[in-house]
VEXFI-106771 format. One record per residue: residue in three letters; x, y, z of N, C-alpha, C in turn. Coordinates in steps of 0.02 Angstrom, whole numbers, plus 50000, padded with zeros to 5 digits. Layout:
% VEXFI-106771
["ALA",[X,Y,Z],[X,Y,Z],[X,Y,Z]] ...
% end
This chain:
% VEXFI-106771
["MET",[50203,51327,49218],[50142,51293,49196],[50092,51345,49170]] ["LYS",[50073,51338,49108],[50027,51385,49078],[49954,51363,49084]] ["GLU",[49943,51297,49075],[49874,51273,49072],[49868,51203,49103]] ["ILE",[49807,51188,49124],[49787,51119,49137],[49741,51098,49081]] ["LEU",[49758,51042,49049],[49720,51016,48993],[49683,50953,49016]] ["ILE",[49617,50958,49021],[49577,50902,49048],[49557,50855,48992]] ["ALA",[49574,50792,49001],[49551,50741,48953],[49481,50720,48972]] ["THR",[49432,50731,48928],[49364,50712,48943],[49335,50669,48888]] ["ASP",[49298,50617,48907],[49259,50579,48859],[49185,50591,48870]] ["PHE",[49170,50642,48912],[49102,50664,48928],[49064,50612,48970]] ["SER",[49100,50566,49000],[49069,50516,49043],[49066,50543,49115]] ["LYS",[49028,50509,49157],[49024,50529,49228],[49092,50524,49262]] ["GLN",[49133,50476,49239],[49199,50469,49270],[49242,50531,49257]] ["SER",[49238,50560,49198],[49278,50619,49183],[49251,50682,49217]] ["ASP",[49191,50679,49245],[49164,50735,49283],[49212,50754,49340]] ["LEU",[49243,50703,49370],[49286,50715,49428],[49345,50759,49409]] ["ALA",[49376,50746,49351],[49432,50787,49330],[49412,50860,49320]] ["ILE",[49353,50870,49291],[49329,50939,49280],[49315,50973,49347]] ["LYS",[49286,50937,49394],[49272,50966,49460],[49337,50988,49494]] ["VAL",[49389,50945,49491],[49453,50962,49521],[49484,51022,49486]] ["ALA",[49482,51022,49420],[49512,51077,49382],[49477,51144,49398]] ["GLN",[49412,51141,49409],[49376,51203,49424],[49400,51234,49490]] ["LYS",[49424,51192,49536],[49450,51217,49599],[49518,51252,49590]] ["LEU",[49549,51241,49533],[49617,51268,49521],[49617,51327,49473]] ["LYS",[49559,51347,49449],[49555,51399,49398],[49581,51467,49420]] ["LYS",[49581,51479,49485],[49607,51543,49510],[49683,51547,49503]] ["HIS",[49715,51490,49495],[49787,51487,49494],[49816,51475,49424]] ["VAL",[49777,51442,49381],[49804,51422,49316],[49746,51416,49266]] ["SER",[49761,51431,49203],[49710,51425,49151],[49691,51351,49140]] ["VAL",[49627,51340,49126],[49600,51272,49119],[49561,51267,49054]] ["LYS",[49573,51212,49017],[49531,51196,48960],[49527,51120,48954]] ["ALA",[49480,51095,48913],[49472,51023,48905],[49484,51004,48832]] ["PHE",[49500,50940,48823],[49506,50914,48755],[49473,50845,48752]] ["HIS",[49451,50827,48692],[49421,50762,48681],[49452,50732,48618]] ["TRP",[49477,50671,48625],[49504,50635,48567],[49448,50595,48535]] ["ASP",[49429,50615,48474],[49374,50583,48438],[49404,50538,48384]] ["ASN",[49405,50474,48397],[49432,50427,48348],[49376,50391,48309]] ["ILE",[49316,50421,48311],[49259,50392,48277],[49238,50432,48216]] ["ILE",[49245,50498,48220],[49216,50542,48169],[49245,50530,48099]] ["HIS",[49308,50506,48096],[49337,50494,48030],[49298,50440,47992]] ["LYS",[49267,50394,48028],[49227,50342,47996],[49161,50371,47970]] ["MET",[49137,50423,48003],[49072,50451,47986],[49076,50495,47924]] ["LYS",[49135,50520,47908],[49142,50568,47853],[49122,50538,47786]] ["SER",[49127,50472,47780],[49107,50441,47717],[49033,50424,47715]] ["MET",[48998,50434,47772],[48927,50415,47777],[48881,50473,47788]] ["VAL",[48907,50529,47816],[48865,50585,47835],[48888,50648,47799]] ["SER",[48840,50690,47781],[48856,50753,47749],[48899,50796,47795]] ["ALA",[48948,50831,47765],[48993,50873,47804],[48955,50925,47846]] ["ASP",[48899,50949,47820],[48860,50999,47856],[48828,50971,47920]] ["ASP",[48820,50904,47921],[48788,50873,47978],[48837,50846,48029]] ["LEU",[48901,50850,48015],[48952,50821,48059],[48965,50863,48121]] ["TYR",[48955,50929,48114],[48974,50975,48168],[48918,51024,48183]] ["TYR",[48921,51052,48243],[48874,51106,48261],[48913,51159,48299]] ["ASP",[48888,51219,48298],[48922,51276,48329],[48905,51281,48403]] ["VAL",[48958,51293,48442],[48950,51312,48512],[48985,51380,48517]] ["SER",[48945,51432,48522],[48972,51499,48515],[49027,51515,48565]] ["GLU",[49025,51483,48623],[49075,51499,48675],[49141,51463,48663]] ["TRP",[49144,51415,48617],[49204,51376,48607],[49243,51399,48546]] ["GLU",[49307,51382,48546],[49351,51403,48492],[49345,51359,48430]] ["SER",[49314,51301,48437],[49305,51256,48379],[49236,51226,48381]] ["LYS",[49213,51201,48323],[49148,51168,48320],[49151,51101,48354]] ["ALA",[49092,51077,48376],[49088,51013,48411],[49057,50961,48365]] ["PRO",[49079,50898,48370],[49049,50845,48329],[48976,50833,48349]] ["THR",[48933,50829,48300],[48861,50821,48312],[48846,50756,48349]] ["HIS",[48883,50703,48334],[48868,50638,48365],[48883,50637,48441]] ["LEU",[48917,50691,48466],[48931,50696,48537],[48887,50746,48574]] ["LYS",[48841,50777,48537],[48802,50832,48564],[48766,50814,48629]] ["ASP",[48732,50757,48629],[48694,50738,48690],[48741,50724,48748]] ["GLU",[48797,50690,48735],[48845,50674,48788],[48876,50737,48817]] ["ILE",[48892,50785,48773],[48920,50848,48795],[48871,50885,48840]] ["ASN",[48809,50891,48816],[48758,50927,48854],[48744,50893,48921]] ["ASP",[48745,50826,48921],[48733,50789,48983],[48788,50803,49034]] ["GLN",[48851,50805,49012],[48905,50818,49059],[48899,50888,49089]] ["PHE",[48888,50937,49048],[48882,51005,49074],[48821,51013,49119]] ["LYS",[48769,50976,49104],[48709,50978,49148],[48725,50946,49215]] ["ARG",[48759,50889,49215],[48777,50856,49278],[48820,50901,49322]] ["LEU",[48864,50941,49290],[48910,50983,49326],[48882,51052,49341]] ["SER",[48820,51064,49319],[48788,51130,49328],[48832,51185,49299]] ["MET",[48858,51173,49240],[48902,51221,49206],[48871,51240,49139]] ["SER",[48889,51299,49116],[48871,51319,49048],[48932,51310,49004]] ["HIS",[48922,51312,48938],[48978,51303,48892],[49032,51356,48900]] ["LYS",[49013,51414,48924],[49063,51468,48932],[49110,51455,48991]] ["ASP",[49091,51408,49035],[49132,51394,49094],[49194,51352,49077]] ["LEU",[49193,51317,49021],[49249,51272,49004],[49252,51264,48929]] ["ASN",[49308,51286,48900],[49318,51276,48828],[49341,51205,48815]] ["VAL",[49313,51174,48763],[49331,51106,48744],[49358,51107,48673]] ["GLU",[49417,51076,48663],[49446,51068,48597],[49440,50995,48576]] ["PHE",[49430,50984,48511],[49420,50917,48485],[49478,50897,48441]] ["VAL",[49504,50837,48455],[49561,50811,48417],[49536,50750,48378]] ["GLU",[49541,50754,48311],[49517,50700,48269],[49574,50657,48245]] ["GLY",[49563,50592,48244],[49613,50547,48217],[49602,50476,48241]] ["ARG",[49614,50429,48198],[49603,50358,48216],[49657,50333,48263]] ["LYS",[49719,50358,48254],[49775,50334,48294],[49793,50383,48349]] ["PHE",[49826,50357,48401],[49846,50398,48458],[49895,50453,48436]] ["GLN",[49930,50443,48381],[49977,50493,48357],[49944,50561,48346]] ["SER",[49880,50561,48328],[49844,50624,48317],[49840,50664,48382]] ["LEU",[49832,50629,48438],[49830,50663,48503],[49900,50686,48523]] ["LYS",[49951,50646,48508],[50019,50666,48522],[50037,50729,48484]] ["ASP",[50016,50733,48421],[50029,50793,48381],[49995,50854,48411]] ["TYR",[49935,50845,48436],[49899,50900,48469],[49937,50924,48531]] ["LEU",[49958,50877,48571],[49992,50895,48634],[50062,50922,48621]] ["ASN",[50093,50903,48566],[50159,50930,48549],[50156,51005,48535]] ["GLY",[50097,51030,48521],[50089,51102,48511],[50079,51140,48576]] ["LYS",[50077,51105,48631],[50069,51136,48696],[50136,51141,48732]] ["SER",[50138,51181,48784],[50199,51187,48824],[50213,51121,48860]] ["GLU",[50277,51103,48866],[50295,51041,48901],[50278,51044,48975]] ["ASP",[50267,51104,49002],[50251,51112,49073],[50176,51108,49086]] ["ASP",[50135,51109,49033],[50063,51103,49044],[50046,51035,49072]] ["LEU",[49998,51034,49118],[49976,50971,49148],[49918,50942,49110]] ["ILE",[49921,50877,49095],[49864,50841,49068],[49827,50809,49126]] ["MET",[49764,50826,49134],[49726,50800,49190],[49678,50746,49167]] ["ILE",[49679,50689,49203],[49634,50634,49185],[49616,50597,49248]] ["THR",[49556,50567,49248],[49535,50528,49306],[49552,50455,49295]] ["THR",[49559,50419,49351],[49566,50346,49348],[49497,50316,49341]] ["SER",[49496,50253,49321],[49433,50217,49316],[49408,50200,49386]] ["ASP",[49342,50191,49393],[49316,50168,49457],[49311,50092,49459]] ["ASP",[49338,50060,49408],[49340,49987,49406],[49391,49962,49457]] ["SER",[49374,49912,49495],[49419,49887,49547],[49478,49849,49518]] ["MET",[49474,49830,49455],[49530,49794,49424],[49579,49845,49397]] ["TRP",[49631,49860,49437],[49677,49914,49419],[49715,49900,49355]] ["GLU",[49723,49837,49338],[49758,49822,49276],[49722,49853,49216]] ["ARG",[49656,49858,49221],[49617,49887,49167],[49625,49962,49165]] ["VAL",[49648,49992,49220],[49658,50064,49222],[49727,50082,49193]] ["LEU",[49777,50043,49212],[49845,50065,49199],[49883,50025,49146]] ["PHE",[49858,49969,49124],[49895,49930,49076],[49861,49929,49008]] ["GLY",[49896,49957,48959],[49874,49953,48890],[49813,49994,48873]] ["ASN",[49799,50046,48910],[49740,50086,48893],[49759,50160,48886]] ["PHE",[49708,50202,48882],[49718,50272,48868],[49760,50308,48921]] ["VAL",[49748,50291,48984],[49786,50324,49038],[49861,50310,49030]] ["GLU",[49877,50246,49019],[49948,50229,49014],[49979,50257,48950]] ["LYS",[49940,50262,48897],[49965,50294,48836],[49983,50367,48849]] ["LEU",[49942,50401,48887],[49957,50471,48904],[50020,50475,48948]] ["ILE",[50027,50428,48995],[50084,50430,49041],[50149,50419,49004]] ["PHE",[50151,50368,48961],[50215,50349,48930],[50221,50370,48856]] ["GLY",[50167,50396,48827],[50170,50412,48756],[50169,50486,48742]] ["THR",[50170,50529,48794],[50170,50601,48784],[50225,50633,48825]] ["LYS",[50240,50695,48811],[50295,50730,48845],[50272,50765,48909]] ["ASN",[50208,50776,48916],[50183,50817,48971],[50175,50778,49036]] ["PRO",[50183,50811,49093],[50166,50778,49156],[50090,50767,49160]] ["ILE",[50072,50715,49195],[50002,50695,49201],[49976,50708,49272]] ["TYR",[49920,50742,49277],[49886,50750,49341],[49833,50696,49344]] ["LEU",[49846,50644,49383],[49801,50587,49388],[49755,50597,49449]] ["VAL",[49690,50606,49435],[49642,50623,49487],[49611,50559,49515]] ["LYS",[49619,50550,49580],[49588,50493,49614],[49533,50514,49662]] ["GLN",[49536,50577,49683],[49485,50600,49731],[49472,50675,49721]] ["GLU",[49412,50695,49742],[49392,50765,49736],[49429,50807,49788]] ["ILE",[49437,50871,49773],[49471,50917,49819],[49426,50976,49833]] ["ASP",[49440,51010,49890],[49401,51070,49905],[49445,51132,49908]] ["HIS",[49510,51124,49891],[49555,51181,49889],[49615,51163,49846]] ["ALA",[49651,51214,49824],[49712,51203,49786],[49764,51169,49831]] ["PRO",[49811,51131,49802],[49860,51095,49843],[49902,51141,49885]] ["LYS",[49909,51123,49948],[49951,51160,49995],[50015,51123,50012]] ["LYS",[50013,51057,50005],[50071,51015,50020],[50080,50963,49965]] ["ILE",[50139,50965,49933],[50155,50920,49878],[50213,50876,49900]] ["ALA",[50203,50810,49897],[50258,50764,49913],[50292,50743,49849]] ["LEU",[50358,50738,49853],[50399,50722,49795],[50441,50660,49811]] ["CYS",[50425,50604,49779],[50464,50543,49788],[50528,50549,49746]] ["PHE",[50584,50560,49779],[50645,50578,49743],[50702,50532,49762]] ["ASP",[50735,50505,49711],[50795,50464,49721],[50851,50495,49678]] ["PRO",[50903,50522,49709],[50956,50556,49671],[50989,50511,49619]] ["GLU",[50987,50445,49628],[51019,50400,49581],[50976,50388,49519]] ["GLN",[50912,50403,49523],[50868,50389,49467],[50833,50452,49439]] ["ASP",[50819,50499,49482],[50780,50558,49462],[50826,50617,49450]] ["GLY",[50809,50657,49399],[50853,50712,49380],[50827,50781,49398]] ["LYS",[50862,50830,49373],[50846,50900,49388],[50778,50920,49361]] ["LYS",[50758,50890,49305],[50695,50908,49275],[50636,50891,49321]] ["PHE",[50644,50836,49357],[50592,50817,49406],[50584,50871,49459]] ["LEU",[50641,50895,49484],[50639,50949,49534],[50609,51012,49504]] ["GLU",[50624,51026,49441],[50598,51087,49410],[50522,51084,49403]] ["HIS",[50496,51025,49386],[50423,51017,49382],[50392,51030,49451]] ["ALA",[50423,51002,49503],[50397,51012,49570],[50398,51086,49589]] ["ARG",[50453,51119,49571],[50458,51191,49585],[50402,51229,49549]] ["ASN",[50391,51215,49485],[50340,51252,49447],[50271,51242,49476]] ["ILE",[50255,51181,49495],[50189,51167,49522],[50181,51199,49591]] ["ALA",[50233,51195,49632],[50230,51224,49699],[50223,51300,49694]] ["LYS",[50258,51332,49647],[50253,51404,49640],[50184,51424,49614]] ["THR",[50156,51384,49570],[50089,51399,49543],[50037,51401,49599]] ["PHE",[50042,51354,49646],[49992,51348,49699],[50016,51374,49766]] ["ASN",[50077,51401,49768],[50106,51425,49832],[50104,51369,49884]] ["ALA",[50129,51311,49864],[50126,51251,49907],[50195,51233,49934]] ["LEU",[50194,51197,49990],[50255,51169,50019],[50273,51104,49984]] ["VAL",[50338,51091,49975],[50361,51029,49945],[50394,50986,49999]] ["GLU",[50370,50925,50006],[50403,50877,50051],[50440,50827,50007]] ["ILE",[50506,50824,50013],[50546,50778,49974],[50554,50713,50014]] ["ILE",[50530,50659,49985],[50533,50594,50019],[50586,50551,49986]] ["TYR",[50633,50527,50026],[50684,50482,50000],[50686,50418,50042]] ["VAL",[50683,50361,50008],[50684,50297,50042],[50746,50259,50020]] ["GLU",[50786,50238,50069],[50843,50194,50054],[50830,50128,50088]] ["ALA",[50824,50075,50047],[50803,50010,50072],[50863,49965,50086]] ["PHE",[50858,49927,50141],[50911,49879,50159],[50878,49812,50174]] ["ASP",[50915,49759,50160],[50896,49691,50178],[50936,49673,50241]] ["SER",[50902,49657,50295],[50936,49643,50359],[50985,49585,50353]] ["ARG",[50969,49536,50310],[51014,49479,50302],[51080,49501,50271]] ["ASP",[51076,49546,50221],[51137,49570,50191],[51177,49614,50239]] ["LEU",[51141,49653,50279],[51175,49694,50328],[51217,49651,50376]] ["HIS",[51187,49600,50402],[51222,49557,50450],[51276,49516,50415]] ["LYS",[51261,49493,50355],[51308,49449,50320],[51370,49486,50298]] ["ASN",[51362,49544,50269],[51417,49579,50237],[51452,49631,50280]] ["ILE",[51419,49654,50333],[51449,49708,50372],[51464,49688,50444]] ["PHE",[51421,49647,50472],[51426,49635,50544],[51441,49562,50562]] ["ALA",[51461,49522,50513],[51469,49450,50525],[51522,49435,50578]] ["THR",[51573,49476,50584],[51627,49461,50631],[51620,49499,50696]] ["ASN",[51567,49536,50704],[51558,49576,50765],[51500,49548,50805]] ["GLN",[51510,49539,50869],[51458,49509,50911],[51400,49557,50923]] ["ASP",[51413,49622,50928],[51360,49670,50942],[51331,49696,50877]] ["THR",[51299,49652,50841],[51276,49669,50773],[51220,49721,50774]] ["GLU",[51175,49717,50821],[51119,49764,50823],[51143,49836,50833]] ["LYS",[51191,49845,50878],[51218,49912,50891],[51252,49938,50828]] ["ASN",[51292,49896,50796],[51328,49918,50736],[51280,49931,50678]] ["LYS",[51227,49891,50674],[51177,49903,50622],[51146,49972,50632]] ["ASN",[51128,49989,50693],[51098,50054,50707],[51147,50111,50693]] ["ASN",[51210,50101,50710],[51261,50152,50696],[51269,50162,50620]] ["TYR",[51267,50106,50584],[51275,50110,50511],[51216,50146,50480]] ["LEU",[51156,50131,50502],[51096,50164,50475],[51096,50238,50493]] ["ALA",[51120,50255,50553],[51125,50326,50572],[51175,50362,50527]] ["TYR",[51230,50327,50510],[51280,50356,50465],[51250,50367,50395]] ["LYS",[51212,50318,50370],[51181,50325,50304],[51129,50381,50304]] ["ARG",[51093,50389,50359],[51045,50444,50364],[51080,50511,50361]] ["LYS",[51136,50517,50397],[51173,50580,50398],[51198,50597,50328]] ["LEU",[51223,50547,50291],[51246,50559,50222],[51188,50584,50179]] ["ALA",[51130,50552,50186],[51072,50572,50146],[51049,50642,50163]] ["GLU",[51048,50659,50227],[51028,50726,50248],[51074,50778,50219]] ["GLU",[51140,50765,50219],[51188,50812,50191],[51176,50819,50116]] ["LYS",[51162,50763,50082],[51149,50766,50010],[51087,50806,49994]] ["PHE",[51035,50798,50034],[50972,50831,50019],[50971,50904,50038]] ["GLU",[51022,50927,50072],[51027,50998,50086],[51032,51039,50022]] ["GLU",[51064,51010,49971],[51070,51047,49907],[51003,51052,49871]] ["TYR",[50960,51002,49881],[50894,51005,49849],[50849,51055,49886]] ["GLN",[50855,51058,49951],[50819,51109,49988],[50843,51179,49969]] ["ALA",[50909,51185,49957],[50936,51250,49936],[50908,51270,49868]] ["PHE",[50898,51220,49823],[50869,51233,49758],[50799,51264,49765]] ["PHE",[50757,51234,49807],[50689,51259,49816],[50690,51327,49852]] ["LYS",[50734,51335,49901],[50738,51398,49938],[50756,51455,49891]] ["LYS",[50802,51443,49845],[50823,51494,49797],[50764,51515,49753]] ["GLU",[50717,51468,49741],[50659,51482,49699],[50600,51509,49739]] ["GLY",[50610,51519,49803],[50557,51546,49845],[50504,51495,49864]] ["VAL",[50523,51430,49864],[50477,51376,49880],[50498,51345,49946]] ["GLU",[50451,51341,49993],[50466,51309,50057],[50469,51234,50048]] ["SER",[50518,51201,50079],[50525,51129,50071],[50546,51096,50136]] ["ASP",[50533,51031,50139],[50552,50990,50195],[50577,50924,50167]] ["VAL",[50617,50887,50206],[50644,50823,50184],[50625,50769,50233]] ["LYS",[50602,50713,50206],[50587,50654,50247],[50632,50597,50223]] ["ILE",[50680,50578,50264],[50725,50522,50249],[50698,50460,50282]] ["ILE",[50685,50407,50243],[50660,50344,50270],[50711,50289,50256]] ["LEU",[50738,50260,50308],[50783,50202,50301],[50742,50140,50312]] ["ALA",[50733,50101,50259],[50688,50044,50261],[50727,49979,50266]] ["VAL",[50713,49941,50317],[50744,49876,50326],[50691,49822,50316]] ["ASP",[50703,49780,50266],[50658,49724,50250],[50589,49746,50226]] ["LYS",[50584,49807,50200],[50522,49830,50170],[50538,49866,50105]] ["THR",[50492,49862,50057],[50504,49896,49993],[50495,49971,50002]] ["PRO",[50525,50011,49958],[50514,50084,49961],[50440,50102,49959]] ["ALA",[50402,50067,49916],[50331,50083,49911],[50294,50073,49977]] ["GLU",[50309,50018,50012],[50277,50005,50077],[50288,50062,50125]] ["ASN",[50350,50088,50126],[50366,50142,50173],[50333,50208,50153]] ["VAL",[50332,50223,50088],[50300,50285,50066],[50225,50282,50079]] ["ILE",[50194,50225,50064],[50123,50217,50076],[50106,50229,50149]] ["HIS",[50145,50198,50194],[50134,50207,50265],[50144,50280,50286]] ["HIS",[50197,50311,50260],[50211,50381,50278],[50155,50428,50255]] ["ILE",[50132,50420,50193],[50080,50465,50167],[50014,50454,50203]] ["LYS",[49999,50393,50221],[49936,50380,50257],[49938,50412,50327]] ["GLN",[49999,50415,50356],[50006,50448,50421],[50014,50523,50415]] ["ASN",[50038,50546,50358],[50051,50618,50346],[50022,50637,50278]] ["PRO",[49957,50647,50273],[49924,50658,50209],[49952,50719,50171]] ["VAL",[49950,50713,50104],[49971,50768,50060],[49916,50779,50009]] ["ASP",[49919,50836,49975],[49869,50851,49924],[49888,50822,49856]] ["LEU",[49953,50818,49844],[49978,50790,49781],[50040,50748,49795]] ["LEU",[50048,50694,49760],[50108,50653,49765],[50139,50648,49695]] ["MET",[50202,50668,49690],[50236,50669,49625],[50282,50608,49619]] ["VAL",[50278,50574,49562],[50321,50517,49548],[50349,50522,49477]] ["GLU",[50404,50488,49465],[50435,50486,49399],[50448,50413,49382]] ["PRO",[50399,50377,49355],[50407,50305,49343],[50455,50290,49285]] ["SER",[50492,50236,49293],[50533,50210,49238],[50489,50164,49196]] ["ARG",[50491,50172,49131],[50449,50131,49089],[50479,50061,49080]] ["GLY",[50435,50012,49072],[50457,49944,49060],[50471,49932,48987]] ["PHE",[50483,49869,48970],[50501,49851,48901],[50445,49865,48852]] ["THR",[50383,49863,48875],[50326,49874,48831],[50299,49945,48837]] ["ASN",[50342,49991,48858],[50322,50061,48867],[50262,50068,48914]] ["GLY",[50266,50031,48968],[50216,50036,49021],[50251,50033,49088]] ["PHE",[50213,50022,49141],[50243,50018,49207],[50284,49954,49213]] ["LYS",[50343,49961,49243],[50384,49902,49257],[50349,49858,49308]] ["PHE",[50360,49793,49300],[50332,49746,49348],[50359,49761,49418]] ["ASN",[50315,49762,49468],[50333,49780,49536],[50361,49852,49541]] ["SER",[50338,49895,49498],[50359,49965,49498],[50336,50000,49562]] ["THR",[50382,50038,49592],[50364,50078,49651],[50308,50127,49635]] ["SER",[50314,50161,49578],[50262,50210,49559],[50194,50177,49551]] ["PHE",[50194,50118,49520],[50131,50083,49509],[50099,50065,49576]] ["ASP",[50139,50040,49624],[50113,50023,49690],[50085,50084,49726]] ["LEU",[50120,50141,49718],[50096,50202,49751],[50030,50224,49721]] ["ILE",[50025,50224,49655],[49963,50246,49623],[49905,50201,49643]] ["LYS",[49917,50137,49650],[49864,50091,49671],[49841,50104,49742]] ["ASN",[49888,50121,49786],[49873,50115,49858],[49873,50181,49897]] ["VAL",[49900,50234,49871],[49903,50297,49909],[49840,50338,49897]] ["PRO",[49805,50358,49949],[49743,50397,49942],[49758,50471,49929]] ["ALA",[49783,50486,49870],[49800,50555,49852],[49797,50562,49776]] ["ASN",[49793,50623,49752],[49800,50636,49681],[49874,50637,49663]] ["PHE",[49890,50623,49601],[49959,50614,49580],[49979,50662,49524]] ["ILE",[50043,50681,49525],[50074,50710,49466],[50127,50660,49442]] ["ILE",[50120,50637,49381],[50167,50589,49352],[50211,50624,49302]] ["VAL",[50275,50629,49318],[50323,50665,49276],[50360,50614,49233]] ["LYS",[50374,50633,49171],[50407,50587,49125],[50482,50582,49141]] ["GLU",[50506,50520,49136],[50576,50507,49149],[50620,50541,49096]] ["GLU",[50674,50571,49119],[50720,50603,49072],[50754,50550,49028]] ["GLU",[50765,50568,48965],[50794,50521,48918],[50862,50496,48939]] ["ASN",[50901,50540,48969],[50970,50522,48986],[50978,50501,49059]] ["SER",[50922,50492,49094],[50926,50473,49164],[50929,50398,49173]] 
% end
């Protein structure tokens, strides 16, 4: 990971992303970007000399129509312009921002805050956040709460049947950047009715056999996850594994309960996109983002996974 790229619209809500990024500057380079989809309309109405103004500390000129908003944000954060470089991306369509990000490393994190609106559908469905999640190649650092230190413990929701090596590599890179521990969480869900119907129907001691079967499945999972721990150990990253066997509960319910009992600094997920290039209905990742009190790293699903 070379950089954290903060998405800012200069609102109070985006202040949170900048505050979090400032806590990470000792570990990784930080800069901000703003997607300006308004200025193209102004070019036919305003003189070119009046469209921009110089900020000596920045690598590019800033749009004049944003001057007050920019100054207000830096004032609220008690920062000077030299504390954070801002780049401006112009274009009416989202493709202009995709083109900008395509020039960055795939390992760079895009940092953005969630809305403080209680209607989560307005945060994650059909808006800028979801466009960044499913319309770009970079992992997303989704900020839900302020931090006072760099991440020390990163949880990784990992399913070997769905998640690939690239997901592990992202976790490794982030853990190495911050010298953090990785906790690999795996949930295997069972329906008790199916267990009794298909496995124990002819046996009177069904409860004992159910427990034996679950113990067997746990042992298989632990053996499988030894190779993932070996991967992190080889890279010099400390890791731990949490195997959760869920009976009559969704994976999300179990992860939410586990994280609330065992807090982490970051939770990594790799959501599968739905038919409309958004979160799938009843998506585990969507439930986690709504309900887990932690900041998130959202990694893009591999094309061939």
